[in-house]
C-alpha positions in Angstrom: 0.0 0.0 0.0 1.1 3.6 -0.5 2.0 5.8 2.4 -0.8 8.3 2.5 -0.6 9.2 6.1 1.6 12.1 7.1 3.6 11.5 10.4 2.9 14.0 13.1 6.5 15.3 13.0 6.1 16.5 9.4 5.7 20.3 9.4 2.9 22.1 7.5 3.7 22.7 3.9 5.2 26.1 3.1 2.7 28.7 2.0 4.1 31.2 -0.5 2.9 34.8 0.2 0.4 36.1 -2.4 1.5 39.3 -4.0 -0.9 40.5 -6.6 0.7 41.1 -10.1 -1.6 41.9 -12.9 -0.7 40.8 -16.4 -2.7 42.2 -19.3 -2.6 40.9 -22.9 -5.1 41.1 -25.7 -7.8 42.3 -23.3 -7.3 39.5 -20.8 -6.1 40.4 -17.3 -4.5 37.6 -15.2 -3.5 38.0 -11.6 -0.2 36.1 -10.9 0.3 36.2 -7.2 3.4 34.0 -7.1 5.5 35.6 -9.7 7.6 37.3 -7.0 9.3 33.9 -6.6 11.2 34.8 -9.8 13.5 37.0 -7.9 16.4 34.5 -7.6 18.6 36.9 -5.6 15.9 37.7 -3.0 16.7 36.1 0.3 12.9 35.5 0.8 12.8 33.4 -2.4 15.8 31.3 -1.3 14.3 30.9 2.1 11.0 29.7 0.5 12.9 27.1 -1.7 14.8 25.9 1.3 11.6 25.5 3.3 10.1 23.5 0.3 13.2 21.2 0.4 12.8 20.8 4.2 9.2 19.9 3.9 9.8 17.4 1.1 12.6 15.8 3.1 10.3 15.4 6.1 7.4 14.1 3.9 9.6 11.3 2.4 11.8 10.6 5.4 10.0 7.2 5.8 11.4 6.2 2.3 15.0 6.7 3.4 15.7 3.0 3.8 14.2 2.2 0.4 16.2 5.0 -1.2 19.4 3.5 0.2 18.4 0.1 -0.9 17.7 1.4 -4.4 21.0 3.2 -4.5 22.9 0.1 -3.5 21.0 -2.0 -6.1 22.0 0.5 -8.9 25.5 0.6 -7.7 25.7 -3.2 -7.5 24.7 -3.6 -11.1 27.2 -1.2 -12.5 30.8 -2.2 -13.3 32.2 0.9 -11.6 35.6 0.6 -13.1 35.0 0.4 -16.8 36.2 1.6 -20.2 34.4 2.6 -23.4 35.3 1.0 -26.7 38.3 2.9 -28.1 37.8 5.0 -31.2 40.7 5.5 -33.6 41.6 9.0 -34.7 44.9 9.5 -36.4 47.5 7.5 -34.7 45.7 7.2 -31.3 42.9 5.2 -29.7 40.7 7.5 -27.7 38.4 6.2 -24.9 36.8 7.1 -21.6 37.0 5.2 -18.4 35.6 5.3 -14.9 37.1 4.3 -11.6 35.3 2.8 -8.7 34.5 5.4 -6.1 35.1 8.4 -8.3 32.2 10.6 -9.4 33.5 11.6 -12.8 35.1 9.9 -15.8 38.6 10.1 -17.2 39.3 10.8 -20.9 42.3 8.8 -22.1 44.3 7.7 -25.2 46.8 5.1 -26.2 49.0 4.9 -29.3 47.9 2.8 -32.3 50.2 -0.3 -32.7 50.5 0.1 -36.5 49.0 2.2 -39.3 46.9 -0.8 -40.5 45.5 -1.6 -37.0 41.8 -0.8 -37.0 40.7 -3.4 -34.5 40.2 -1.6 -31.2 42.2 -3.0 -28.3 40.3 -5.0 -25.7 40.9 -3.1 -22.5 40.6 -4.5 -19.0 39.7 -1.9 -16.4 41.6 -3.9 -13.8 44.8 -3.8 -15.8 46.8 -0.7 -16.6 46.6 0.2 -20.2 50.1 0.1 -21.8 51.2 3.6 -22.8 48.0 5.2 -21.6 47.8 9.0 -21.4 45.2 10.5 -19.2 44.1 13.6 -21.1 41.5 14.9 -18.6 40.4 13.7 -15.2 36.9 15.0 -14.4 37.5 14.4 -10.7 40.4 16.8 -10.7 38.4 19.4 -12.6 35.6 19.1 -10.1 37.7 19.6 -7.0 36.3 22.4 -4.8 33.1 22.6 -6.7 29.6 21.4 -5.8 28.7 21.1 -9.5 30.8 20.2 -12.5 29.9 19.7 -16.2 32.1 19.4 -19.2 31.0 21.0 -22.5 33.5 20.9 -25.4 36.2 18.3 -25.6 38.5 18.1 -28.6 42.1 17.0 -29.5 43.9 18.8 -32.3 44.4 17.0 -35.6 48.2 16.8 -34.9 47.4 15.3 -31.5 49.5 17.8 -29.6 46.8 19.9 -28.0 43.6 19.4 -26.0 40.7 21.8 -25.4 37.9 21.3 -23.0 35.3 23.6 -21.4 33.9 23.6 -17.9 30.7 24.8 -16.2 30.6 25.0 -12.4 27.2 26.6 -12.0 24.8 24.6 -14.2 23.9 27.6 -16.3 25.5 26.1 -19.5 28.0 28.9 -20.0 31.4 27.3 -20.4 35.0 28.4 -20.0 37.4 27.0 -22.6 40.9 25.7 -21.5 43.8 24.5 -23.6 46.6 22.1 -22.7 49.8 21.3 -24.5 49.8 17.5 -24.6 53.5 17.3 -25.2 54.6 19.3 -22.2 51.5 18.9 -20.1 51.3 22.6 -19.6 47.9 24.4 -19.4 48.1 27.4 -21.7 46.9 30.9 -20.9 44.3 30.7 -23.6 41.2 30.8 -21.4 37.9 31.8 -23.1 34.9 32.4 -20.8 31.2 32.5 -21.8 31.2 29.9 -24.6 28.7 27.4 -25.8 30.8 25.3 -28.1 34.5 25.0 -29.2 36.8 23.0 -31.4 40.2 23.2 -33.1 40.9 24.2 -36.6 42.5 21.4 -38.7 45.9 23.1 -38.7 45.8 22.8 -34.8 46.8 26.5 -34.5 43.5 28.0 -33.7 40.1 27.5 -32.0 36.7 28.1 -33.3 34.1 28.9 -30.7 30.6 30.2 -30.2 29.2 32.6 -27.7 25.6 33.3 -26.5 23.6 36.5 -26.2 21.7 37.6 -23.1 19.0 35.1 -23.8 21.4 32.2 -23.9 21.1 31.9 -27.7 24.3 30.9 -29.5 24.6 33.8 -32.0 28.3 34.5 -32.8 31.2 32.4 -34.1 34.8 33.5 -33.3 38.3 32.5 -34.3 41.0 32.5 -31.6 44.6 32.0 -32.6 46.4 30.1 -29.8 48.9 32.2 -28.0 47.1 35.5 -28.7 44.9 37.6 -26.4 41.2 36.7 -26.4 40.6 40.4 -27.0 42.2 40.0 -30.5 39.8 37.2 -31.5 38.1 37.6 -34.9 34.4 37.5 -35.3 33.6 35.2 -38.3 29.8 35.2 -38.2 27.0 36.7 -36.3 23.3 35.8 -36.5 21.1 38.8 -35.5 17.7 37.1 -35.8 16.6 36.2 -32.3 14.7 33.2 -33.6 17.8 31.5 -34.9 20.5 29.5 -33.1 24.1 29.2 -34.5 26.3 26.2 -34.7 29.4 25.2 -36.5 31.5 22.2 -37.4 34.1 20.9 -39.8 33.3 18.3 -42.4 34.7 14.8 -41.9 36.6 15.3 -45.1 38.4 18.3 -43.4 37.6 20.4 -46.4 35.0 22.9 -45.2 33.8 24.8 -42.2 30.0 24.6 -42.1 28.2 27.3 -40.2 24.6 26.6 -39.6 21.8 28.8 -38.3 18.3 27.5 -37.6 15.0 28.0 -35.9 12.6 25.2 -35.2 11.2 25.4 -38.8 13.9 27.2 -40.9 17.6 26.7 -41.5 20.5 28.1 -43.5 24.0 26.7 -44.0 27.2 28.5 -45.0 30.5 27.1 -46.2 34.0 28.4 -45.7 37.0 26.7 -47.3 39.4 25.8 -44.6 42.3 27.3 -46.6 40.9 30.7 -45.7 38.8 30.8 -42.6 38.4 34.6 -42.6 36.8 34.5 -46.1 33.2 35.6 -46.4 31.0 32.5 -45.8 29.0 31.5 -48.9 25.4 30.5 -48.4 24.4 27.1 -49.6 20.7 27.8 -49.9 19.2 31.1 -48.8 16.8 30.7 -45.9 13.2 30.4 -46.7 10.6 30.3 -44.0 9.6 26.8 -43.2 12.4 25.1 -45.2 14.9 23.0 -43.1 18.0 21.5 -44.5 21.4 20.1 -43.5 24.6 19.7 -45.5 27.2 16.9 -45.7 30.3 17.0 -48.0 30.9 13.9 -50.1 33.2 12.9 -53.0 31.1 11.1 -55.6 32.9 9.7 -58.6 35.7 12.2 -57.9 33.4 15.2 -57.7 33.0 17.4 -54.6 29.3 17.3 -53.9 27.0 18.4 -51.1 24.4 15.9 -49.9 21.5 17.9 -48.6 18.6 16.6 -46.6 15.7 19.0 -47.0 11.9 19.4 -46.5 11.2 21.7 -49.4 7.8 20.3 -50.5 8.9 17.1 -48.9 7.3 16.7 -45.4 9.4 13.7 -44.4 12.5 15.1 -46.2 14.3 14.3 -49.4 18.0 13.7 -50.1 19.6 15.5 -53.0 23.1 16.2 -54.3 24.4 19.5 -55.6 27.8 20.6 -56.8 29.9 22.0 -53.9 31.1 24.8 -56.2 27.6 25.7 -57.1 25.1 24.6 -54.5 22.3 26.6 -55.8 22.6 25.0 -59.2 20.8 21.8 -60.3 19.7 19.2 -57.8 20.1 15.5 -58.3 17.6 13.5 -56.3 19.2 10.6 -54.5 16.4 9.6 -52.1 13.0 11.0 -53.1 10.4 12.0 -50.6 8.5 8.9 -49.3 5.6 9.7 -47.0 6.0 7.9 -43.7 9.8 7.4 -44.1 11.3 10.3 -42.2 14.9 10.9 -43.3 17.0 11.9 -40.3 20.7 12.1 -41.2 23.3 11.3 -43.8 27.0 10.7 -43.1 29.6 10.6 -46.0 32.9 8.8 -45.8 35.5 8.2 -48.5 34.2 4.7 -49.4 30.6 4.7 -48.2 27.6 6.8 -47.3 25.2 5.9 -44.5 21.7 7.1 -43.9 19.5 7.1 -40.8 15.7 7.3 -41.2 12.6 6.6 -39.2 9.9 4.1 -40.4 7.0 2.5 -38.6 8.0 4.0 -35.3 11.6 2.8 -35.2 14.9 4.4 -36.4 16.6 2.5 -39.2 20.2 2.7 -40.6 21.4 1.7 -44.0 24.4 1.9 -46.3 23.6 3.9 -49.4 25.0 4.1 -52.9 25.2 7.9 -53.4 24.9 7.5 -57.2 21.8 5.3 -57.4 20.2 5.9 -53.9 20.0 2.1 -53.4 19.8 1.3 -49.6 21.1 -1.8 -47.8 19.3 -1.6 -44.5 20.9 -3.3 -41.4 18.4 -5.7 -39.8 18.1 -6.6 -36.2 16.1 -9.4 -34.5 14.2 -7.6 -31.8 10.7 -6.0 -32.5 11.7 -2.8 -30.6 15.2 -1.5 -30.8 17.4 1.6 -31.3 20.4 1.7 -33.7 22.6 4.4 -35.1 26.0 5.2 -36.4 28.3 7.3 -34.2 31.8 7.9 -33.1 33.3 7.8 -36.6 35.7 10.7 -37.0 37.9 9.2 -39.8 37.2 9.9 -43.4 38.7 6.6 -44.8 38.2 4.0 -42.0 37.6 0.4 -43.1 35.2 0.0 -40.2 32.1 2.0 -39.1 31.1 2.2 -35.4 27.5 1.8 -34.5 25.5 1.5 -31.3 22.5 -0.7 -30.6 20.2 -1.4 -27.7 16.6 -2.1 -26.7 14.5 -2.0 -23.6 15.9 -5.4 -22.6 19.3 -5.5 -24.4 22.0 -3.4 -22.8 23.8 -0.8 -24.9 25.9 -2.6 -27.5 28.8 -1.4 -29.7 29.5 -3.0 -33.1 32.0 -2.3 -35.8 30.7 -2.8 -39.3 33.4 -4.1 -41.6 32.9 -2.4 -44.9 34.7 -5.0 -47.0 32.6 -7.9 -45.9 29.5 -6.4 -44.3 30.2 -8.3 -41.1 29.1 -6.9 -37.7 31.9 -7.3 -35.1 30.6 -7.1 -31.5 33.0 -4.9 -29.6 31.2 -4.5 -26.3 27.9 -4.9 -24.5 27.3 -2.9 -21.4 28.0 -5.2 -18.4 25.2 -5.6 -15.9 26.4 -7.3 -12.8 24.4 -9.6 -10.7 23.4 -12.2 -13.3 21.1 -10.1 -15.6 19.5 -12.2 -18.3 17.6 -10.3 -21.1 15.4 -13.4 -21.6 13.9 -12.7 -18.2 12.3 -9.5 -19.5 9.7 -8.8 -22.3 8.9 -5.9 -24.5 6.1 -5.1 -26.8 4.1 -2.3 -28.5 0.5 -1.6 -27.8 -1.8 0.9 -29.5 -4.2 3.3 -27.9 -7.0 5.1 -29.7 -6.9 8.9 -29.3 -10.0 11.1 -29.2 -9.8 11.8 -32.9 -9.3 8.1 -33.8 -5.5 8.3 -34.2 -3.6 5.2 -33.1 -1.0 6.1 -30.5 1.9 3.7 -29.9 2.8 2.6 -26.4 6.0 0.7 -25.6 5.9 -1.7 -22.7 8.7 -3.5 -20.8 8.3 -5.9 -17.9 9.8 -8.9 -16.0 8.3 -12.1 -17.4 8.1 -13.8 -14.0 5.2 -11.5 -13.0 3.2 -12.5 -16.1 2.3 -10.8 -19.3 0.9 -7.3 -19.0 -2.9 -7.5 -19.0 -3.1 -10.8 -17.2 -4.0 -8.8 -14.1 -3.7 -5.2 -13.1 -0.1 -4.3 -12.3 1.8 -1.2 -11.1 2.7 0.8 -14.2 5.2 3.7 -14.6 4.1 5.6 -17.7 6.5 8.1 -19.2 5.9 10.7 -21.9 7.5 13.7 -23.6 5.9 14.8 -26.9 7.6 18.0 -28.1 10.3 19.3 -30.6 10.0 16.1 -32.7 12.0 14.3 -30.1 11.5 10.6 -30.0 11.6 8.4 -26.9 13.3 5.3 -28.5 13.8 1.9 -26.9 16.7 2.0 -24.6 18.1 0.1 -21.7 18.2 1.5 -18.2 20.2 0.0 -15.4 18.2 2.0 -12.9 14.9 0.8 -14.3 15.6 -2.8 -13.3 14.9 -2.0 -9.7 11.3 -1.2 -10.6 10.9 -4.1 -13.1 12.2 -6.5 -10.5 9.5 -5.4 -8.1 6.7 -6.2 -10.6 6.4 -2.7 -12.2 5.6 -2.4 -15.9 7.5 0.5 -17.5 5.6 2.1 -20.4 6.3 5.0 -22.9 3.4 6.9 -24.4 4.7 8.0 -27.8 2.3 11.0 -28.0 2.0 13.4 -30.9 4.5 16.3 -30.8 7.4 13.7 -30.8 8.9 12.3 -33.9 8.3 8.6 -33.5 5.9 8.3 -36.5 7.4 10.9 -38.8 7.2 14.6 -39.3 3.4 14.8 -39.4 3.4 13.2 -36.0 5.3 16.2 -34.8 3.2 18.7 -36.7 0.0 17.3 -35.1 1.4 17.9 -31.6 2.7 21.5 -31.8 1.4 25.1 -32.1 -2.4 25.0 -32.4 -2.5 21.2 -32.2 -0.5 21.0 -28.9 -3.5 19.7 -26.9 -3.2 16.4 -28.9 -0.1 15.6 -26.9 -2.1 15.8 -23.6 -5.2 13.9 -24.8 -2.9 11.3 -26.4 -1.3 10.6 -23.0 -4.6 10.4 -21.3 -5.8 8.0 -24.0 -2.7 5.8 -23.4 -3.4 5.8 -19.7 -7.0 4.8 -20.2 -6.0 2.1 -22.7 -3.7 0.5 -20.1 -6.5 0.6 -17.6 -9.2 -0.7 -20.0 -6.9 -3.6 -21.1 -6.3 -4.7 -17.5 -2.6 -3.8 -17.6 -3.1 -1.5 -14.6 -5.6 0.5 -12.5 -5.7 4.2 -11.5 -4.4 3.4 -8.0 -1.4 1.7 -9.5 -0.5 4.1 -12.3 2.2 6.8 -11.9 3.1 9.3 -14.7 6.5 10.9 -15.3 7.8 13.5 -17.7 10.5 16.2 -17.7 11.1 19.6 -19.2 8.5 19.9 -22.0 7.4 16.5 -20.8 6.8 18.3 -17.5 4.3 20.5 -19.3 2.7 17.3 -20.4 2.5 16.1 -16.8 0.9 19.4 -15.6 -1.6 19.3 -18.4 -2.7 15.7 -17.8 -3.0 16.4 -14.1 -5.6 19.0 -14.9 -7.3 16.9 -17.6 -7.6 13.5 -15.8 -6.3 13.7 -12.2 -8.4 10.6 -11.3 -6.3 8.4 -13.6 -3.1 8.6 -11.6 -1.8 7.6 -8.2 1.1 10.0 -8.6 2.8 12.4 -11.0 6.5 13.1 -11.2 7.4 16.3 -13.1 11.1 17.0 -13.6 12.2 20.6 -14.4 8.6 21.0 -15.7 7.7 23.7 -18.2 4.4 24.3 -16.3 4.2 28.1 -16.6 4.7 28.1 -20.3 2.4 31.1 -21.2 4.2 33.5 -18.8 7.6 32.4 -20.2 6.6 32.6 -23.8 5.1 36.0 -23.4 8.5 37.5 -22.2 11.0 37.8 -25.0 13.7 38.9 -22.5 13.8 35.4 -21.0 16.3 32.8 -22.2 15.1 31.0 -25.3 11.6 32.6 -25.5 11.8 34.0 -29.0 13.3 30.8 -30.4 10.3 28.9 -28.8 7.7 30.8 -30.7 8.1 28.4 -33.6 7.2 25.5 -31.3 4.4 27.0 -29.3 3.3 30.1 -31.1 3.7 33.8 -30.3 1.1 34.7 -27.7 2.7 38.2 -27.3 1.5 39.4 -30.7 -1.3 36.9 -31.6 -4.5 36.9 -29.5 -5.5 33.5 -30.8 -2.2 31.9 -29.7 -2.6 33.6 -26.3 -6.0 32.2 -25.8 -5.0 28.7 -26.9 -2.0 28.6 -24.7 -3.9 29.9 -21.8 -6.4 27.1 -22.3 -3.8 24.4 -21.5 -0.9 26.0 -19.5 -0.8 23.9 -16.3 -0.2 26.8 -13.9 -3.2 28.8 -15.1 -5.5 25.9 -15.3 -5.2 24.4 -11.8 -8.7 23.8 -10.6 -9.9 24.7 -7.1 -11.3 21.8 -5.1 -10.1 19.1 -7.5 -8.6 15.9 -6.0 -5.2 16.0 -7.6 -3.0 13.0 -7.3 0.2 13.3 -5.2 2.7 15.4 -7.2 6.5 15.6 -6.9 8.1 18.4 -8.8 11.9 18.4 -9.2 13.9 21.5 -10.3 17.3 23.2 -10.2 18.0 26.7 -9.1 20.5 27.4 -12.0 18.4 25.9 -14.8 18.5 28.3 -17.7 16.1 26.3 -19.9 13.1 25.9 -17.6 13.5 28.4 -14.7 13.0 27.1 -11.2 10.2 29.6 -10.7 7.8 27.7 -13.0 7.5 24.6 -10.7 7.7 26.8 -7.6 4.7 28.8 -8.7 2.8 25.7 -9.8 3.3 24.0 -6.5 2.2 27.1 -4.6 -0.9 27.3 -6.8 -1.8 23.6 -6.3 -1.6 24.1 -2.6 -3.7 27.2 -2.9 -6.3 25.2 -4.7 -6.5 22.7 -1.9 -4.1 20.0 -3.1 -2.7 18.5 0.1 0.0 16.1 -1.3 2.3 18.2 -3.5 6.0 18.6 -3.0 8.9 20.6 -4.5 12.5 19.5 -4.5 14.9 22.2 -5.7 18.6 21.4 -6.3 20.3 24.6 -5.1 23.5 23.9 -7.1 22.5 22.3 -10.5 21.2 23.0 -13.9 18.6 21.6 -16.4 20.2 18.1 -16.2 20.1 18.0 -12.4 23.0 17.1 -10.1 26.4 16.3 -11.5 28.5 13.2 -10.7 27.4 9.6 -11.3 26.9 8.7 -7.6 25.0 11.9 -7.0 22.8 11.2 -10.0 22.2 7.6 -8.9 21.1 8.9 -5.5 18.9 11.5 -7.2 17.2 8.8 -9.2 16.9 6.5 -6.2 15.0 9.4 -4.5 12.6 9.6 -7.4 12.2 5.9 -7.8 11.5 5.4 -4.1 8.6 7.9 -4.4 7.3 6.3 -7.6 7.4 2.8 -6.0 5.6 4.1 -2.9 2.9 5.6 -5.0 2.6 2.4 -7.0 2.2 0.3 -3.9 5.5 -1.5 -4.8 7.8 -0.1 -2.2 7.9 -3.3 -0.2 8.4 -5.6 -3.2 
């Protein structure tokens, strides 16, 4: 049973003071009495957040033993001293490793035995790696700091220099550092306030991006190593507040590609690496609603650009254009095929690979860039994730790919191009005798209000029976925004719930990208409510099919998925025994109305512009969780988790939401605010395990599975 009684020692929940603040737009006046919590530097705000933390700690104190048990279970499954599969770049094998008892990983390398050696060495974490060089020790970097995150990490092409960037606040503004790998000396080239950074191919300079006051990457700079940062050269600036800027160097090492894009429009620029200060030349001029990406390829000896685009091609088309004249004639390689969402193309000297989504799963294939013929890689499981990655070399005879499913731990293969053979390099170890055959996975389909079939992925432990044989505790997860797909993936931490009889489920609601671009279009802007009603339909399907019951169903979502959680709490509170909302975007209308806040203008393409459009304002106000909390409604217990230094979803959103829920009479609502963390939560693997153990203990308690 769940722990609904509150011990007498638990204090009363904090009550935020009401301070009237009238907001007026399009003739609508809204009184927002809790917006004063936005003043992050106000001691009264900090005191309120600390009171919320104290209250939450007291409310869940009885779960302390379970939290410790869960933490120890997670820890016992993990091979704490471990190494990644080495990736070859130049004359070195690069890999990461972890050491038992240390919070952060180490980035390392070892010399390649011979130029023809493309089989990665099999490393043993218990045995010192011959000739190993530790490039960066995250534990050393983190010393003296409560929070540590690494941003950029790059080694120069000549293998003599390292750059990395650090964030000690959680606000995602990074400081770049440079080290001479020959002498071990850290150079004075320190660049603050960056978002991304990498070396130029000549190893003599750094390209980096900076952000504007709204945390939008908007400017690309060139820093020549050994010169003052004040002498850095601005290479590109994007003034349009709707567009982000990013940059990278083609795998062929021929071009610098500068990309700018909003949620619906993109524009790419090329710079020959022989002259980085030359004026970038645009590939295709931006057109509202047209997205595209560029990859350099050599086809039959010709320099070509492979361009994925959605110009009159909803699920994207792949074309080739001459690199010297990209606005010239297009040669179609992969025509638009409705339902086959083209995602990515990677060109190498001897092969081209394509990633696409079809029937709810991501697929990968080798492609003939002349004919467009595809040779899709097949896998045995009905639900899986697969993708190419970690392939920096232009002319490698092997391609690295990753694979996994809800029951198969993360797996690394090398595809041998000469034979087509897949070589297993490593499968994530799970200590304690884990057997994938003990667990099952399947896909169900719910019917939405408008008749649309909504996929639901399920994973469970077979010894408890097939889902539907009797009502079971179900942990239902959802996201549904930005065309982001929640693909099948293994979780070490999830096993603690599965082994207690919990069924884990993912509601693949509209607004995500699981079923193609139209799936995304049908869950954004004026169709956003579909995401919420889809999730409710999935929950009702699981109840109707006997998989679970409302008193054994907990929902979880984070960030934009936290908006989903707040909306379904208002729509169908009776369906859930608990709702976990992580860094939840629950005060969306207030945020999207304020263009001075980080990311707001960029977000107008996703949600609409309520500042200038009365219809958008009215629509957003109809679903924003904070503004639609209903007085006197029996909301399920809610746990909201946030971070003080989050720059993506400000802590004030869940703080206001929790205050409003209490004001409406909801007795069981808690806020947990990390006082030194960002959007991704706490840093350090042991800290993150403890954080997840905290959340899992609460979920299991709400599911009635805490004693299992």
